[in-house]
C-alpha positions as CSV (number, residue, x, y, z in Angstrom):
1,X,107.1,100.4,84.9
2,X,106.7,99.5,88.6
3,X,108.9,97.1,90.5
4,X,107.8,93.5,91.1
5,X,105.5,93.1,94.1
6,X,106.1,90.6,96.9
7,X,105.1,87.1,95.9
8,X,103.3,84.6,98.0
9,X,102.8,81.0,97.0
10,X,99.7,78.9,98.1
11,X,99.0,75.3,97.7
12,X,95.9,74.3,95.7
13,X,94.1,72.7,98.6
14,X,91.4,74.0,101.0
15,X,93.9,75.1,103.6
16,X,95.7,77.3,101.1
17,X,92.4,78.9,100.2
18,X,91.5,79.5,103.9
19,X,94.6,81.4,104.5
20,X,93.9,83.9,101.7
21,X,93.2,87.4,102.6
22,X,93.4,89.8,99.7
23,X,91.3,92.2,97.6
24,X,90.6,89.9,94.6
25,X,91.1,86.3,93.3
26,X,91.5,86.0,89.5
27,X,91.4,82.9,87.4
28,X,90.7,81.8,83.8
29,X,89.1,78.6,82.3
30,X,88.6,77.0,79.0
31,X,85.0,76.6,77.7
32,X,85.6,72.9,77.1
33,X,87.2,72.2,80.5
34,X,84.4,71.6,83.0
35,X,83.9,70.9,85.8
36,X,86.3,73.5,87.2
37,X,89.7,72.1,88.3
38,X,92.5,73.4,90.5
39,X,92.1,76.6,92.5
40,X,89.0,77.6,90.6
41,X,87.4,74.3,91.5
42,X,88.3,75.0,95.1
43,X,86.7,78.5,94.8
44,X,83.5,77.1,93.2
45,X,83.4,74.6,96.1
46,X,83.7,77.3,98.7
47,X,81.0,79.3,96.8
48,X,78.7,76.2,97.1
49,X,78.8,75.7,93.4
50,X,77.8,79.3,92.3
51,X,80.1,79.1,89.3
52,X,78.9,75.7,88.3
53,X,75.4,77.0,88.4
54,X,76.2,79.9,86.1
55,X,77.7,77.4,83.7
56,X,74.6,75.1,83.9
57,X,72.4,78.0,83.2
58,X,74.6,78.9,80.1
59,X,75.5,82.3,81.5
60,X,79.1,81.5,82.2
61,X,80.6,79.8,79.1
62,X,84.4,80.4,79.0
63,X,84.5,82.2,75.7
64,X,87.7,84.1,74.9
65,X,87.3,87.5,76.3
66,X,84.3,86.7,78.6
67,X,84.7,88.3,82.0
68,X,82.7,87.9,85.2
69,X,83.1,89.8,88.5
70,X,81.5,88.2,91.5
71,X,81.6,89.0,95.2
72,X,84.0,86.7,97.2
73,X,82.9,87.4,100.8
74,X,81.7,86.0,103.1
75,X,82.8,82.5,101.8
76,X,86.2,83.6,100.6
77,X,88.9,85.7,102.1
78,X,88.7,88.0,99.0
79,X,86.4,90.9,98.2
80,X,86.1,90.1,94.5
81,X,86.4,87.2,92.2
82,X,87.4,87.7,88.6
83,X,86.8,84.9,86.1
84,X,88.1,85.1,82.5
85,X,87.2,82.9,79.6
86,X,90.1,81.4,77.6
87,X,88.0,80.0,74.7
88,X,88.5,76.5,73.3
89,X,91.5,74.5,74.9
90,X,92.6,73.2,71.4
91,X,93.1,76.9,70.3
92,X,95.4,77.7,73.2
93,X,98.9,78.8,72.4
94,X,101.8,80.3,74.4
95,X,100.8,83.7,73.0
96,X,97.1,83.3,74.0
97,X,98.0,82.2,77.5
98,X,100.5,85.1,78.0
99,X,97.8,87.5,76.8
100,X,95.3,85.9,79.2
101,X,97.8,86.5,82.0
102,X,98.2,90.0,81.1
103,X,94.5,90.5,80.7
104,X,93.8,89.2,84.2
105,X,96.3,91.6,85.7
106,X,95.3,94.5,83.6
107,X,91.6,94.2,84.6
108,X,92.6,94.0,88.3
109,X,94.7,97.1,87.9
110,X,91.8,99.0,86.2
111,X,89.6,97.9,89.1
112,X,92.0,99.6,91.4
113,X,93.1,96.3,93.0
114,X,96.5,96.4,94.6
115,X,96.8,93.0,96.2
116,X,95.4,89.9,94.6
117,X,95.6,86.1,94.2
118,X,95.4,84.2,91.1
119,X,95.6,80.8,89.3
120,X,97.8,81.4,86.4
121,X,96.3,80.5,82.9
122,X,97.2,77.2,81.5
123,X,98.9,75.9,84.6
124,X,96.3,73.4,85.9
125,X,95.9,72.0,82.4
126,X,99.7,71.6,82.1
127,X,99.9,73.9,79.1
128,X,102.5,76.2,80.4
129,X,105.5,75.6,82.8
130,X,105.9,77.3,86.1
131,X,108.9,79.4,85.2
132,X,107.2,80.9,82.1
133,X,103.9,81.6,83.8
134,X,105.7,83.4,86.7
135,X,107.7,85.5,84.2
136,X,104.4,86.5,82.3
137,X,102.7,87.3,85.7
138,X,105.7,89.6,86.7
139,X,105.9,91.3,83.4
140,X,102.1,92.1,83.6
141,X,102.3,93.4,87.2
142,X,105.2,95.6,86.3
143,X,103.3,97.0,83.2
144,X,99.9,97.3,84.9
145,X,100.7,98.1,88.5
146,X,101.5,99.2,91.1
147,X,100.6,96.1,93.1
148,X,101.6,95.6,96.6
149,X,101.3,91.9,96.8
150,X,100.5,88.9,94.6
151,X,99.7,85.4,95.7
152,X,99.8,82.4,93.3
153,X,97.9,79.2,93.6
154,X,99.7,76.2,92.3
155,X,101.0,72.8,93.0
156,X,103.6,72.8,95.8
157,X,106.1,70.9,93.5
158,X,106.3,74.1,91.4
159,X,107.0,76.5,94.3
160,X,110.8,76.2,94.1
161,X,110.9,77.0,90.4
162,X,108.5,79.9,90.8
163,X,110.3,81.4,93.7
164,X,113.7,81.1,91.9
165,X,112.2,82.7,88.8
166,X,110.6,85.5,90.9
167,X,114.1,86.3,92.5
168,X,115.8,86.3,89.1
169,X,113.3,88.6,87.5
170,X,113.3,90.8,90.6
171,X,117.1,91.2,90.3
172,X,116.6,92.1,86.5
173,X,114.0,94.8,87.5
174,X,116.1,96.2,90.3
175,X,119.0,96.5,87.7
176,X,116.8,98.4,85.3
177,X,115.7,100.8,88.0
178,X,119.1,101.6,89.5
179,X,120.4,105.0,88.4
180,X,123.3,105.1,86.1
181,X,126.6,106.6,87.4
């Protein structure tokens, strides 16, 4: 288990996306939630609709377990874009969203990525609260790291909860890593 990486929070708006400089951006979407919304919608916009064209052609569907790796540059400040399918929205559960968060992080770790940005599964749809989603993200980064930096795209109203949760989890990690007397 590695320690929790530093956390940066970005607003879901074009200016937030413009300030992003990292190895990868990861996001997940439901097969029945199109057009794209939130940070993934902004990414698609910056990519001049490349993701939407894949959907229109039937190549990108959003099936559970579906994964796409695309180049991010030169239109984004990331090298690679990882998109993961979540399946049908009505089948989403807390367990499936937690697993999807872990899958995003695990795939990034296997790719050798050490700094990344993400839109957390289920957040834009309102299916999971900010606190729980950050806890899942930090659990996954600790298990699948090491990661040096993680950036999260979300609504600014959630930043305080996310930062407080991050600090609480970080204290817990530090306590676990301290040597016993």
